[in-house]
N, C-alpha and C positions, 0 to 999 in steps of 0.2 A: 504494500500500500504506500502511496506517495505521501510524503510529509507535507502538511500545509505550509504555505509560504508565509512567514511572519516578517514584518518590517518595523524597524525602529528608526526614528529620525536620527540624523547625525547630531552629536553633541557639540558644544562649543570646543571642548578639548579635542575631539576628533577633527574638527575643522582646522584647528591650530596645527595639528599634526599634518594634515593635508597641505596646508600653506607652507610649512617648513620643508616638508618632503619634496614638494614640487620646486621650491626654490633651490634645493640641492640637486635637482635634475632627475629625480626618480620618476619612473613611469607610473601610469595609473595602476597597473597591475601590482607593482612593487608597493605602492602606497596602500592599495586595497588589502594585500596580504599582511602588511604590518598592522593594519587595523582589524583584521578578521572580517573584512567586507569584500563584496564582489567588486570587480573592476568597473562594472556598469554603474555602481553606486557613485564611485568617484567621478566617472565621466558625466553622469547625470547631474551631479552637484555643480560641476563647472558649466555645463550647457544651460542649466536653469538660469545662471547668472551671466551667461554669454561672456565668460572669461576665457582667456588663454592661460596656460599654466604659470606664466611668469608674472601675471598681474593679479592673481588670486589673493584676496585678503580675508582672513578668518573672521575678523570683527565685523566687517561689512557683510559678509555672507551670513553671519549669525543674525544680524538685524533684519536682513531680507527674509530669512527663513521664519523668523518670529512673525513678521508681517504676513507671510503666506499662511502660516498656521492659524492666525487670529483674524483672517479676512472675513469670516462669517459674521453676519450681524443678525440680530433677532428679527424674524419675519413678523411683520404686523398684519393683522387681519384687514380685509378690505373695509369692513365696517368702521374700524378705528381710524382709517385713513380718509374714508369718504363719509363723513358724518351725515350728509343729507339722506343717505340710503338707510340709516339705522331705523328711523320711525316706520318706514315702509316695510322693512323686514320684520320688525317686532310686531306690528299690527296685523300682518297677514298670516 
């Protein structure tokens, strides 16, 4: 039986390791192995930010990741947004 795929977000510490490793000239595969992550995770991290390996900055990447994580806002009902509809719906 195939194991379910689980995903955990990269931590700030992992992003720092990525930044330093890429600055040293390591490949995505080498960076991934040192973190125990797939090569595609490293590649995806850089492509999300449209970075090349020499310009990747962990602190900036962490800020962007937090914004991506918290982008959801509470969805308000149509009745709370369109107040004139409320009396019609309540009385019918």
